[in-house]
N, CA, C and O atoms as a CHARMM CRD file, in Angstrom:
* protein
*
  232
    1    1 MET  N     14.93800   5.33400  13.35800 PROA 1      0.00000
    2    1 MET  CA    14.19000   4.12100  13.58600 PROA 1      0.00000
    3    1 MET  C     13.89700   3.92500  15.07900 PROA 1      0.00000
    4    1 MET  O     12.92200   3.26900  15.44800 PROA 1      0.00000
    5    2 ALA  N     14.74000   4.49200  15.91600 PROA 2      0.00000
    6    2 ALA  CA    14.52100   4.36400  17.35600 PROA 2      0.00000
    7    2 ALA  C     13.22700   5.05200  17.77400 PROA 2      0.00000
    8    2 ALA  O     12.56600   4.61600  18.71700 PROA 2      0.00000
    9    3 VAL  N     12.86900   6.11400  17.08300 PROA 3      0.00000
   10    3 VAL  CA    11.62100   6.82900  17.39300 PROA 3      0.00000
   11    3 VAL  C     10.43100   5.90400  17.15900 PROA 3      0.00000
   12    3 VAL  O      9.49000   5.88900  17.95300 PROA 3      0.00000
   13    4 PHE  N     10.46800   5.13600  16.07300 PROA 4      0.00000
   14    4 PHE  CA     9.36000   4.23900  15.75900 PROA 4      0.00000
   15    4 PHE  C      9.34800   3.01700  16.67100 PROA 4      0.00000
   16    4 PHE  O      8.28200   2.47000  16.95000 PROA 4      0.00000
   17    5 THR  N     10.51000   2.58400  17.13800 PROA 5      0.00000
   18    5 THR  CA    10.57900   1.46300  18.05700 PROA 5      0.00000
   19    5 THR  C      9.92300   1.83300  19.38900 PROA 5      0.00000
   20    5 THR  O      9.23800   1.01400  20.00200 PROA 5      0.00000
   21    6 ALA  N     10.13500   3.05700  19.82300 PROA 6      0.00000
   22    6 ALA  CA     9.56800   3.51100  21.09200 PROA 6      0.00000
   23    6 ALA  C      8.07500   3.83400  20.98600 PROA 6      0.00000
   24    6 ALA  O      7.36200   3.79300  21.98900 PROA 6      0.00000
   25    7 ALA  N      7.60600   4.15100  19.79600 PROA 7      0.00000
   26    7 ALA  CA     6.20000   4.54600  19.62100 PROA 7      0.00000
   27    7 ALA  C      5.30900   3.31400  19.50500 PROA 7      0.00000
   28    7 ALA  O      5.71100   2.29200  18.94900 PROA 7      0.00000
   29    8 ASP  N      4.10700   3.42400  20.03300 PROA 8      0.00000
   30    8 ASP  CA     3.15100   2.32400  19.94000 PROA 8      0.00000
   31    8 ASP  C      2.02500   2.62500  18.94800 PROA 8      0.00000
   32    8 ASP  O      1.03100   1.90100  18.88900 PROA 8      0.00000
   33    9 HSD  N      2.18800   3.68500  18.18200 PROA 9      0.00000
   34    9 HSD  CA     1.18400   4.06500  17.19800 PROA 9      0.00000
   35    9 HSD  C      1.89600   4.71900  16.01200 PROA 9      0.00000
   36    9 HSD  O      3.05300   5.11700  16.14400 PROA 9      0.00000
   37   10 PRO  N      1.23800   4.83800  14.86400 PROA 10     0.00000
   38   10 PRO  CA     1.85700   5.50500  13.71500 PROA 10     0.00000
   39   10 PRO  C      2.15600   6.96700  14.02600 PROA 10     0.00000
   40   10 PRO  O      1.43600   7.61100  14.79000 PROA 10     0.00000
   41   11 LEU  N      3.22500   7.48200  13.42500 PROA 11     0.00000
   42   11 LEU  CA     3.64900   8.85600  13.66800 PROA 11     0.00000
   43   11 LEU  C      3.61000   9.67300  12.38600 PROA 11     0.00000
   44   11 LEU  O      3.83500   9.15500  11.29200 PROA 11     0.00000
   45   12 ARG  N      3.32500  10.93800  12.54100 PROA 12     0.00000
   46   12 ARG  CA     3.42600  11.88700  11.43700 PROA 12     0.00000
   47   12 ARG  C      4.82100  12.48700  11.44900 PROA 12     0.00000
   48   12 ARG  O      5.53400  12.38800  12.44800 PROA 12     0.00000
   49   13 ALA  N      5.21200  13.10600  10.34900 PROA 13     0.00000
   50   13 ALA  CA     6.53600  13.70500  10.23600 PROA 13     0.00000
   51   13 ALA  C      6.74000  14.76600  11.31700 PROA 13     0.00000
   52   13 ALA  O      7.84300  14.90100  11.84700 PROA 13     0.00000
   53   14 ARG  N      5.71100  15.50400  11.64100 PROA 14     0.00000
   54   14 ARG  CA     5.81100  16.53000  12.69100 PROA 14     0.00000
   55   14 ARG  C      6.15300  15.89800  14.03800 PROA 14     0.00000
   56   14 ARG  O      6.97600  16.43400  14.78000 PROA 14     0.00000
   57   15 GLN  N      5.53300  14.77200  14.35700 PROA 15     0.00000
   58   15 GLN  CA     5.79900  14.08200  15.61100 PROA 15     0.00000
   59   15 GLN  C      7.21800  13.52300  15.64600 PROA 15     0.00000
   60   15 GLN  O      7.85500  13.50300  16.69900 PROA 15     0.00000
   61   16 VAL  N      7.71000  13.07100  14.50300 PROA 16     0.00000
   62   16 VAL  CA     9.09100  12.58300  14.42000 PROA 16     0.00000
   63   16 VAL  C     10.04700  13.73800  14.67500 PROA 16     0.00000
   64   16 VAL  O     11.03800  13.56700  15.38400 PROA 16     0.00000
   65   17 CYS  N      9.76900  14.91500  14.10800 PROA 17     0.00000
   66   17 CYS  CA    10.59900  16.09600  14.36000 PROA 17     0.00000
   67   17 CYS  C     10.63600  16.41600  15.85400 PROA 17     0.00000
   68   17 CYS  O     11.70100  16.67900  16.41100 PROA 17     0.00000
   69   18 GLU  N      9.48600  16.39200  16.48900 PROA 18     0.00000
   70   18 GLU  CA     9.42200  16.68900  17.92200 PROA 18     0.00000
   71   18 GLU  C     10.20100  15.65600  18.72900 PROA 18     0.00000
   72   18 GLU  O     10.89500  16.01400  19.68100 PROA 18     0.00000
   73   19 ALA  N     10.09600  14.38500  18.36300 PROA 19     0.00000
   74   19 ALA  CA    10.79400  13.33000  19.08500 PROA 19     0.00000
   75   19 ALA  C     12.30600  13.42500  18.90600 PROA 19     0.00000
   76   19 ALA  O     13.06700  13.02000  19.78500 PROA 19     0.00000
   77   20 MET  N     12.73700  13.96000  17.76900 PROA 20     0.00000
   78   20 MET  CA    14.16900  14.09100  17.49500 PROA 20     0.00000
   79   20 MET  C     14.71000  15.46000  17.90000 PROA 20     0.00000
   80   20 MET  O     15.86000  15.78600  17.60400 PROA 20     0.00000
   81   21 ASP  N     13.89300  16.25300  18.57200 PROA 21     0.00000
   82   21 ASP  CA    14.26600  17.60600  19.01200 PROA 21     0.00000
   83   21 ASP  C     14.69500  18.51300  17.86500 PROA 21     0.00000
   84   21 ASP  O     15.60200  19.33100  18.02300 PROA 21     0.00000
   85   22 LEU  N     14.04500  18.36900  16.71100 PROA 22     0.00000
   86   22 LEU  CA    14.24800  19.28600  15.59600 PROA 22     0.00000
   87   22 LEU  C     13.24300  20.41700  15.72400 PROA 22     0.00000
   88   22 LEU  O     12.16300  20.24400  16.28800 PROA 22     0.00000
   89   23 ALA  N     13.60800  21.56200  15.20000 PROA 23     0.00000
   90   23 ALA  CA    12.66600  22.67700  15.19600 PROA 23     0.00000
   91   23 ALA  C     11.47600  22.30300  14.31100 PROA 23     0.00000
   92   23 ALA  O     11.64600  21.79100  13.20400 PROA 23     0.00000
   93   24 VAL  N     10.28800  22.56500  14.81000 PROA 24     0.00000
   94   24 VAL  CA     9.07500  22.24800  14.04800 PROA 24     0.00000
   95   24 VAL  C      8.82100  23.40200  13.08700 PROA 24     0.00000
   96   24 VAL  O      8.06500  24.33000  13.37500 PROA 24     0.00000
   97   25 ALA  N      9.47300  23.31000  11.94600 PROA 25     0.00000
   98   25 ALA  CA     9.34500  24.31000  10.88800 PROA 25     0.00000
   99   25 ALA  C      8.91800  23.58100   9.62100 PROA 25     0.00000
  100   25 ALA  O      9.22800  22.40100   9.45700 PROA 25     0.00000
  101   26 PRO  N      8.21500  24.26200   8.72400 PROA 26     0.00000
  102   26 PRO  CA     7.75300  23.59000   7.50400 PROA 26     0.00000
  103   26 PRO  C      8.87600  22.90800   6.71800 PROA 26     0.00000
  104   26 PRO  O      8.67900  21.81400   6.18900 PROA 26     0.00000
  105   27 ASP  N     10.04000  23.53600   6.63700 PROA 27     0.00000
  106   27 ASP  CA    11.14800  22.92200   5.90400 PROA 27     0.00000
  107   27 ASP  C     11.59800  21.62500   6.56600 PROA 27     0.00000
  108   27 ASP  O     11.84500  20.63500   5.87700 PROA 27     0.00000
  109   28 ASN  N     11.70700  21.61700   7.87600 PROA 28     0.00000
  110   28 ASN  CA    12.12200  20.40500   8.58500 PROA 28     0.00000
  111   28 ASN  C     11.09000  19.29600   8.44400 PROA 28     0.00000
  112   28 ASN  O     11.44600  18.13500   8.24600 PROA 28     0.00000
  113   29 ILE  N      9.82800  19.64400   8.54400 PROA 29     0.00000
  114   29 ILE  CA     8.76300  18.64200   8.42500 PROA 29     0.00000
  115   29 ILE  C      8.77600  18.03300   7.03000 PROA 29     0.00000
  116   29 ILE  O      8.65800  16.81600   6.88900 PROA 29     0.00000
  117   30 ASN  N      8.91600  18.85400   6.00500 PROA 30     0.00000
  118   30 ASN  CA     8.95800  18.33000   4.64000 PROA 30     0.00000
  119   30 ASN  C     10.18500  17.46100   4.40800 PROA 30     0.00000
  120   30 ASN  O     10.09300  16.43200   3.73900 PROA 30     0.00000
  121   31 ASN  N     11.32900  17.85600   4.94600 PROA 31     0.00000
  122   31 ASN  CA    12.54300  17.05100   4.79800 PROA 31     0.00000
  123   31 ASN  C     12.39100  15.70000   5.49200 PROA 31     0.00000
  124   31 ASN  O     12.77800  14.67300   4.93300 PROA 31     0.00000
  125   32 VAL  N     11.84000  15.69000   6.68700 PROA 32     0.00000
  126   32 VAL  CA    11.63000  14.42900   7.40400 PROA 32     0.00000
  127   32 VAL  C     10.64100  13.55600   6.64500 PROA 32     0.00000
  128   32 VAL  O     10.84600  12.34700   6.53600 PROA 32     0.00000
  129   33 ARG  N      9.58200  14.14100   6.12400 PROA 33     0.00000
  130   33 ARG  CA     8.59300  13.37400   5.36000 PROA 33     0.00000
  131   33 ARG  C      9.24700  12.71400   4.15200 PROA 33     0.00000
  132   33 ARG  O      9.00000  11.54000   3.87500 PROA 33     0.00000
  133   34 LEU  N     10.07600  13.46000   3.43700 PROA 34     0.00000
  134   34 LEU  CA    10.76400  12.88900   2.27700 PROA 34     0.00000
  135   34 LEU  C     11.73100  11.78800   2.69100 PROA 34     0.00000
  136   34 LEU  O     11.86100  10.77900   1.99800 PROA 34     0.00000
  137   35 LYS  N     12.40300  11.97800   3.80900 PROA 35     0.00000
  138   35 LYS  CA    13.33900  10.95700   4.29500 PROA 35     0.00000
  139   35 LYS  C     12.60100   9.70300   4.77200 PROA 35     0.00000
  140   35 LYS  O     13.15100   8.60400   4.69700 PROA 35     0.00000
  141   36 LEU  N     11.37800   9.85100   5.25600 PROA 36     0.00000
  142   36 LEU  CA    10.59200   8.69300   5.68300 PROA 36     0.00000
  143   36 LEU  C     10.03200   7.92200   4.49900 PROA 36     0.00000
  144   36 LEU  O      9.75700   6.72800   4.62100 PROA 36     0.00000
  145   37 LYS  N      9.86100   8.57000   3.36800 PROA 37     0.00000
  146   37 LYS  CA     9.34000   7.89900   2.17200 PROA 37     0.00000
  147   37 LYS  C     10.34100   6.87200   1.64300 PROA 37     0.00000
  148   37 LYS  O      9.93000   5.85900   1.07700 PROA 37     0.00000
  149   38 ARG  N     11.64800   7.10800   1.81500 PROA 38     0.00000
  150   38 ARG  CA    12.66000   6.17000   1.32000 PROA 38     0.00000
  151   38 ARG  C     12.54600   4.80500   1.98900 PROA 38     0.00000
  152   38 ARG  O     12.48100   3.79700   1.28500 PROA 38     0.00000
  153   39 PRO  N     12.51800   4.72700   3.32600 PROA 39     0.00000
  154   39 PRO  CA    12.37700   3.40300   3.95300 PROA 39     0.00000
  155   39 PRO  C     11.02900   2.73900   3.64600 PROA 39     0.00000
  156   39 PRO  O     10.92400   1.51300   3.68400 PROA 39     0.00000
  157   40 VAL  N     10.00200   3.53300   3.34600 PROA 40     0.00000
  158   40 VAL  CA     8.71800   2.95400   2.95200 PROA 40     0.00000
  159   40 VAL  C      8.90600   2.18500   1.65300 PROA 40     0.00000
  160   40 VAL  O      8.37800   1.08400   1.49500 PROA 40     0.00000
  161   41 GLY  N      9.65200   2.76100   0.73300 PROA 41     0.00000
  162   41 GLY  CA     9.91500   2.09300  -0.53900 PROA 41     0.00000
  163   41 GLY  C     10.73700   0.82800  -0.37800 PROA 41     0.00000
  164   41 GLY  O     10.61500  -0.09900  -1.17900 PROA 41     0.00000
  165   42 ARG  N     11.56700   0.78100   0.64300 PROA 42     0.00000
  166   42 ARG  CA    12.41400  -0.39400   0.89200 PROA 42     0.00000
  167   42 ARG  C     11.74600  -1.43700   1.78000 PROA 42     0.00000
  168   42 ARG  O     12.24500  -2.55600   1.90000 PROA 42     0.00000
  169   43 GLY  N     10.63700  -1.08900   2.39600 PROA 43     0.00000
  170   43 GLY  CA     9.92300  -2.02800   3.24200 PROA 43     0.00000
  171   43 GLY  C     10.28600  -1.94700   4.71700 PROA 43     0.00000
  172   43 GLY  O      9.77900  -2.73800   5.51300 PROA 43     0.00000
  173   44 SER  N     11.15400  -1.01100   5.10500 PROA 44     0.00000
  174   44 SER  CA    11.52900  -0.86100   6.51300 PROA 44     0.00000
  175   44 SER  C     10.43300  -0.17500   7.32100 PROA 44     0.00000
  176   44 SER  O     10.27100  -0.44300   8.51200 PROA 44     0.00000
  177   45 LEU  N      9.69000   0.70100   6.67600 PROA 45     0.00000
  178   45 LEU  CA     8.54600   1.38300   7.27900 PROA 45     0.00000
  179   45 LEU  C      7.33100   1.16700   6.39300 PROA 45     0.00000
  180   45 LEU  O      7.45700   0.82300   5.21800 PROA 45     0.00000
  181   46 THR  N      6.16400   1.37100   6.96300 PROA 46     0.00000
  182   46 THR  CA     4.94100   1.34400   6.17300 PROA 46     0.00000
  183   46 THR  C      4.19100   2.64800   6.40100 PROA 46     0.00000
  184   46 THR  O      4.30400   3.27900   7.45200 PROA 46     0.00000
  185   47 GLU  N      3.43400   3.02700   5.40300 PROA 47     0.00000
  186   47 GLU  CA     2.60200   4.22400   5.50100 PROA 47     0.00000
  187   47 GLU  C      1.15600   3.74100   5.57300 PROA 47     0.00000
  188   47 GLU  O      0.55100   3.41200   4.55300 PROA 47     0.00000
  189   48 THR  N      0.60800   3.70200   6.78600 PROA 48     0.00000
  190   48 THR  CA    -0.73200   3.15300   6.98900 PROA 48     0.00000
  191   48 THR  C     -1.80200   4.02600   6.34700 PROA 48     0.00000
  192   48 THR  O     -2.75200   3.51300   5.75600 PROA 48     0.00000
  193   49 GLU  N     -1.65500   5.30300   6.45800 PROA 49     0.00000
  194   49 GLU  CA    -2.50200   6.28900   5.78900 PROA 49     0.00000
  195   49 GLU  C     -1.56200   7.34000   5.24600 PROA 49     0.00000
  196   49 GLU  O     -0.37300   7.33600   5.56500 PROA 49     0.00000
  197   50 LYS  N     -2.07400   8.23200   4.43800 PROA 50     0.00000
  198   50 LYS  CA    -1.22600   9.28400   3.90000 PROA 50     0.00000
  199   50 LYS  C     -0.66500  10.11700   5.05100 PROA 50     0.00000
  200   50 LYS  O     -1.40800  10.76600   5.78700 PROA 50     0.00000
  201   51 GLY  N      0.67500  10.08400   5.19200 PROA 51     0.00000
  202   51 GLY  CA     1.33400  10.86600   6.22100 PROA 51     0.00000
  203   51 GLY  C      1.53400  10.17400   7.54800 PROA 51     0.00000
  204   51 GLY  O      2.15400  10.75300   8.44000 PROA 51     0.00000
  205   52 LEU  N      1.03700   8.95600   7.72400 PROA 52     0.00000
  206   52 LEU  CA     1.21100   8.19900   8.96700 PROA 52     0.00000
  207   52 LEU  C      2.20200   7.06500   8.73300 PROA 52     0.00000
  208   52 LEU  O      1.94800   6.16700   7.92900 PROA 52     0.00000
  209   53 PHE  N      3.32200   7.10800   9.43000 PROA 53     0.00000
  210   53 PHE  CA     4.38400   6.13200   9.22400 PROA 53     0.00000
  211   53 PHE  C      4.55300   5.27200  10.46900 PROA 53     0.00000
  212   53 PHE  O      4.42600   5.75300  11.59400 PROA 53     0.00000
  213   54 THR  N      4.84200   3.98500  10.24800 PROA 54     0.00000
  214   54 THR  CA     5.07100   3.05400  11.33800 PROA 54     0.00000
  215   54 THR  C      5.95800   1.91900  10.85400 PROA 54     0.00000
  216   54 THR  O      6.12900   1.71800   9.65200 PROA 54     0.00000
  217   55 GLN  N      6.52100   1.17900  11.80100 PROA 55     0.00000
  218   55 GLN  CA     7.29000  -0.00100  11.45200 PROA 55     0.00000
  219   55 GLN  C      6.31300  -1.14100  11.18000 PROA 55     0.00000
  220   55 GLN  O      5.29300  -1.25700  11.85900 PROA 55     0.00000
  221   56 PRO  N      6.61800  -1.97800  10.19800 PROA 56     0.00000
  222   56 PRO  CA     5.72700  -3.13000   9.96000 PROA 56     0.00000
  223   56 PRO  C      5.78100  -4.09400  11.14200 PROA 56     0.00000
  224   56 PRO  O      6.85900  -4.40100  11.65000 PROA 56     0.00000
  225   57 ARG  N      4.66000  -4.55100  11.56000 PROA 57     0.00000
  226   57 ARG  CA     4.55900  -5.49000  12.68300 PROA 57     0.00000
  227   57 ARG  C      4.29700  -6.89000  12.13700 PROA 57     0.00000
  228   57 ARG  O      3.46200  -7.07200  11.25000 PROA 57     0.00000
  229   58 PRO  N      5.01100  -7.87000  12.66800 PROA 58     0.00000
  230   58 PRO  CA     4.78000  -9.25700  12.17700 PROA 58     0.00000
  231   58 PRO  C      3.47200  -9.83500  12.65300 PROA 58     0.00000
  232   58 PRO  O      3.14500 -10.97600  12.32600 PROA 58     0.00000
C-alpha cells in the first residue's frame, strides 16, 4: 500500500514490481496482479481501467 501512497497516478502490476524491487518476470507480474485484485474486491484499491490500480481518493 505504501507504493500506492507514494504514487500520484494509477499503477500497473509491472510498475508495482519495479517499485518493490522484485524481478520483472512474467510470474512475478501475474502474482502481483492477482494479489492486487484482492484489495480491489474489498474496496481498499480501485481498478480504474483493466490493469490500472490506485487507491480510492475521497
